[in-house]
C-alpha positions in Angstrom: 0.0 0.0 -0.1 1.3 3.6 -0.9 -1.2 5.5 1.1 -0.8 4.2 4.6 -4.1 4.7 6.6 -5.4 2.7 9.6 -8.8 2.3 10.6 -12.2 3.2 9.2 -14.2 1.1 6.9 -12.7 -2.1 5.3 -11.4 -1.6 2.0 -12.1 -4.6 -0.6 -9.9 -7.5 0.5 -9.0 -10.2 -2.0 -7.5 -13.7 -2.1 -5.5 -13.9 1.0 -8.4 -14.4 3.1 -10.2 -16.8 1.1 -10.8 -20.5 1.9 -8.3 -23.0 0.7 -10.6 -26.1 2.1 -13.8 -25.8 0.5 -15.3 -28.8 2.4 -15.3 -26.6 5.8 -17.6 -23.9 6.7 -17.3 -21.7 9.8 -21.1 -21.3 10.1 -23.3 -24.4 10.7 -26.1 -25.1 8.2 -28.7 -23.9 10.9 -27.4 -20.3 10.4 -29.4 -18.2 8.2 -28.2 -15.0 6.6 -29.9 -11.3 5.8 -28.9 -8.0 4.7 -27.8 -6.7 7.9 -27.7 -7.2 11.8 -31.0 -5.2 12.4 -32.8 -7.2 9.8 -31.8 -10.5 11.5 -33.0 -9.2 14.9 -36.2 -8.2 13.3 -36.8 -11.7 11.6 -36.0 -13.0 15.1 -38.7 -10.9 16.8 -41.2 -11.7 14.2 -40.7 -15.3 14.7 -41.0 -15.2 18.5 -44.3 -13.3 18.0 -45.6 -15.7 15.5 -44.7 -18.8 17.5 -44.2 -17.8 21.1 -46.4 -14.7 21.5 -43.7 -12.4 22.5 -45.3 -9.2 23.6 -42.6 -7.6 25.9 -39.0 -7.3 25.1 -36.2 -6.1 27.5 -33.3 -4.5 26.0 -30.0 -3.5 27.1 -29.6 0.4 27.7 -26.2 0.8 26.1 -26.4 -0.4 22.5 -26.7 1.2 19.0 -30.1 2.8 19.3 -30.4 2.9 15.4 -31.2 -0.9 16.0 -34.1 -0.3 18.2 -35.4 2.5 15.8 -35.6 -0.5 13.0 -37.8 -2.5 15.2 -40.1 0.1 16.9 -42.8 -0.6 14.5 -43.5 -4.1 16.0 -46.6 -4.7 18.3 -44.3 -5.3 21.4 -43.5 -3.4 24.5 -39.8 -2.6 24.7 -38.3 -1.9 28.2 -34.8 -0.8 28.8 -32.6 -2.3 31.8 -29.4 -0.9 32.4 -26.4 -2.5 31.3 -23.1 -1.6 29.6 -19.5 -3.1 29.3 -18.6 -1.8 32.8 -21.8 -3.0 34.6 -22.5 -6.1 32.2 -25.0 -8.3 34.2 -28.8 -8.6 34.3 -30.9 -6.6 36.9 -32.9 -8.8 39.3 -36.3 -7.5 38.4 -36.6 -9.2 34.8 -39.7 -11.2 34.9 -39.1 -14.8 33.4 -42.3 -15.3 31.6 -43.0 -17.1 28.5 -44.3 -14.1 26.5 -41.4 -12.0 27.3 -38.1 -11.8 25.6 -34.5 -10.3 26.2 -31.7 -9.3 24.1 -28.2 -9.5 25.7 -25.2 -8.2 23.9 -21.5 -9.5 23.9 -20.0 -6.0 24.4 -17.1 -5.5 21.8 -16.0 -9.3 22.4 -15.3 -8.6 26.3 -18.5 -10.7 27.3 -22.1 -11.0 27.7 -24.3 -11.2 30.8 -25.3 -14.5 32.1 -28.5 -16.0 30.9 -28.3 -18.9 33.6 -31.7 -19.2 35.6 -34.0 -18.3 33.0 -36.5 -21.1 32.1 -39.1 -19.4 30.4 -37.9 -16.2 28.8 -37.1 -16.0 25.3 -33.4 -15.3 25.1 -31.8 -13.7 22.2 -27.8 -13.0 22.2 -26.0 -10.4 19.9 -22.8 -11.9 19.0 -21.7 -9.3 16.5 -18.3 -8.7 18.0 -17.4 -12.1 18.9 -18.6 -14.8 16.2 -16.6 -17.6 17.8 -19.3 -18.1 20.6 -22.1 -18.7 18.0 -22.0 -22.5 18.9 -21.4 -22.0 22.4 -24.2 -19.8 23.1 -27.2 -21.4 25.1 -29.6 -18.4 23.8 -32.8 -19.5 21.9 -31.7 -17.1 19.1 -28.2 -15.8 18.3 -28.0 -13.1 15.7 -25.5 -10.3 14.6 -23.9 -8.2 12.0 -21.1 -9.6 9.7 -19.5 -6.2 8.7 -18.1 -5.5 12.1 -15.5 -8.3 11.9 -15.5 -9.3 8.4 -14.9 -7.2 5.3 -18.4 -7.2 4.2 -20.4 -4.4 2.8 -23.7 -5.6 4.3 -24.8 -8.7 6.1 -26.3 -10.4 9.2 -26.9 -13.8 10.6 -29.4 -15.7 12.8 -28.8 -19.1 14.6 -31.7 -20.8 16.2 -33.3 -24.2 16.2 -36.4 -23.0 14.5 -36.9 -22.8 10.6 -37.2 -18.9 9.8 -39.1 -17.5 6.9 -37.0 -16.7 3.9 -37.0 -13.1 2.8 -37.4 -12.0 -0.8 -34.4 -10.1 -2.5 -35.0 -6.6 -3.5 -33.3 -4.4 -6.1 -32.9 -1.6 -3.6 -30.9 -3.8 -1.2 -28.7 -4.9 -4.1 -28.1 -1.3 -5.1 -27.0 -0.4 -1.7 -24.7 -3.5 -1.5 -23.1 -2.5 -4.9 -22.9 1.2 -3.8 -21.1 0.1 -0.5 -18.8 -2.5 -2.4 -17.9 -0.1 -4.8 -16.8 2.2 -2.1 -14.7 -0.5 -0.7 -13.1 -1.3 -3.9 -12.1 2.6 -4.6 -10.8 2.7 -1.2 -8.5 -0.2 -1.9 -7.4 1.6 -5.0 -6.9 4.8 -3.0 -4.6 2.8 -0.5 -2.8 1.4 -3.6 -2.1 4.7 -5.0 -4.3 4.3 -8.1 -7.2 6.4 -7.3 -6.9 9.8 -5.7 -10.3 10.9 -4.9 -10.8 9.9 -1.4 -14.1 11.9 -0.9 -15.6 9.9 -3.6 -15.3 6.5 -1.8 -16.1 8.1 1.6 -19.3 9.4 0.2 -20.1 6.0 -1.2 -19.8 4.3 1.8 -21.5 7.0 4.2 -24.6 7.2 1.7 -24.9 3.5 1.8 -24.6 3.5 5.4 -27.8 5.8 5.7 -29.7 3.3 3.6 -29.8 0.4 6.3 -32.6 2.0 7.8 -34.7 1.8 4.7 -37.5 -0.8 5.0 -36.4 -2.0 1.7 -33.5 -3.6 3.0 -35.6 -6.0 5.0 -34.2 -9.0 2.6 -31.8 -12.1 2.9 -28.3 -11.6 2.0 -27.8 -10.0 -1.3 -27.0 -12.2 -4.2 -23.9 -10.1 -5.1 -22.3 -11.4 -2.0 -23.2 -15.0 -1.5 -20.1 -16.3 -3.3 -17.6 -13.7 -1.7 -19.2 -14.2 1.7 -18.7 -18.1 1.7 -15.2 -18.2 0.3 -14.0 -16.0 3.4 -11.7 -17.9 5.7 -13.4 -16.7 8.8 -11.5 -18.5 11.4 -8.2 -17.0 9.9 -9.5 -13.4 9.8 -10.2 -14.0 13.5 -7.2 -15.5 14.6 -5.1 -12.8 13.1 -7.1 -10.2 15.0 -6.5 -12.0 18.1 -2.6 -12.0 17.5 -2.9 -8.3 16.8 -4.7 -7.9 20.1 -2.1 -9.7 22.0 0.8 -7.8 20.4 -1.3 -4.5 20.8 -1.6 -5.1 24.6 2.0 -6.3 25.1 3.4 -3.1 23.2 0.8 -0.6 24.9 2.6 1.5 27.7 0.2 1.9 30.6 -0.8 5.6 31.4 -2.9 7.3 34.0 -4.9 9.1 31.3 -6.7 5.7 30.3 -7.5 2.2 31.2 -7.6 -0.7 29.3 -10.8 -2.8 28.5 -9.7 -6.2 27.7 -9.9 -9.8 28.4 -7.3 -12.6 28.6 -8.7 -14.3 25.6 -7.8 -11.5 23.2 -11.4 -11.6 22.0 -11.8 -7.8 22.0 -12.6 -6.6 18.5 -10.7 -3.7 18.8 -8.1 -1.9 21.4 -10.5 -0.3 23.6 -9.4 2.6 25.8 -11.5 4.3 28.6 -10.7 7.9 29.7 -11.9 10.0 32.6 -13.0 12.7 30.3 -14.1 13.5 26.7 -11.2 16.1 26.5 -8.7 13.5 27.6 -10.3 11.2 24.9 -10.4 13.5 22.1 -6.8 14.6 22.6 -5.6 11.2 21.8 -8.2 10.8 19.0 -7.2 13.8 17.2 -3.3 13.1 17.6 -4.0 9.7 16.0 -6.0 11.2 13.1 -3.1 13.5 12.4 -1.0 10.5 12.0 -3.6 8.8 9.7 -4.8 6.6 12.4 -8.5 6.6 12.4 -10.2 5.5 15.7 -14.0 4.5 16.2 -16.4 6.4 18.5 -19.3 4.2 18.9 -23.1 4.4 19.5 -24.2 7.9 20.0 -27.3 9.2 21.5 -27.4 7.1 24.8 -30.2 7.7 27.1 -29.1 6.7 30.6 -26.3 8.8 32.6 -23.9 6.1 33.0 -24.0 5.1 29.3 -23.9 8.8 28.2 -20.7 9.1 30.1 -19.3 6.0 28.5 -20.3 7.0 25.0 -18.1 10.1 25.7 -15.1 8.5 27.1 -14.2 5.3 25.2 -12.1 5.0 22.2 -11.9 2.1 19.8 -8.8 1.5 17.7 -8.8 -0.9 14.7 -6.2 -3.7 15.2 -8.0 -6.3 12.8 -6.8 -8.8 10.2 -5.8 -5.9 7.7 -2.8 -5.4 9.7 0.7 -6.9 10.1 2.8 -7.0 13.1 4.7 -3.9 11.8 1.3 -2.0 11.5 0.1 -2.8 15.1 3.3 -1.6 16.5 3.3 1.5 14.4 -0.2 2.1 15.8 0.8 1.5 19.8 4.0 3.3 19.4 2.1 6.3 18.1 -0.1 5.9 21.2 3.1 5.5 23.5 4.8 8.4 21.9 1.7 10.8 22.6 1.7 10.0 26.3 5.8 10.2 26.6 5.6 13.7 25.1 2.5 15.0 26.6 
């Protein structure tokens, strides 16, 4: 790559992460695929309404609230319970009723609240940030987005013992997919130095993102992606990220300005730093951007006080499979340099 940039959206990734063994597949046959994670969740809820008479859904307060906007037209009561990566357990007042359901989230690969003890509740687990746990989960439904971990323009999944309804395709969903895929290809060319108009691929990626809320995306996985998706070596993608996570944590020098949110299994989907104030966070964020390292600030518009504080003081730094050991050292050395010279 000539234009060295780190972070932001995936560019188009080619053969180095394709499966060599065509007889194995990361996902079991009972997993079904959809346009997005929010579509996958809506399919789960419609199934629960139809076959288990779901009428009340407990949802975590700290979450991507755009997902809740996508399901608000369903005829169910949505009730928030306070939960976030720092207070990651379920409250005692959740009613274990057969017509009630609950969503739990594996926050950023750090872990999920325990569902042990519920016998009647419809349990739904979001494993967007830790796909490795799909087969281990004991939830009635497991769902998530595919494009946070994998170089996919769109995509979502559901695993359940139930046979879910197949959704039809739509031209709109295919067009959104093509728009985002085009942005990914142009970003690849930009990084290689053969395409100079950065704002062109940025506009394509951002415009496609706004279409995820459109009801016409309520479809199965677009035809455009089926061959590409099933050729990806997902286990390898995950393994590289885990090795990068371990290296990043080994090389990062502790500093009083931040704490590191992590676990011993290296399943964090990024390097996650927690600050005491938004000012401290943004100082590092702006410095990294000046070095062409683009961190993530996730999940705006939280509604509970503790969640709003977390929203403003947490920073996510990409360390995924796109990056070599040298890249990871470059990223963490820049963080170390910032605090050594502060």
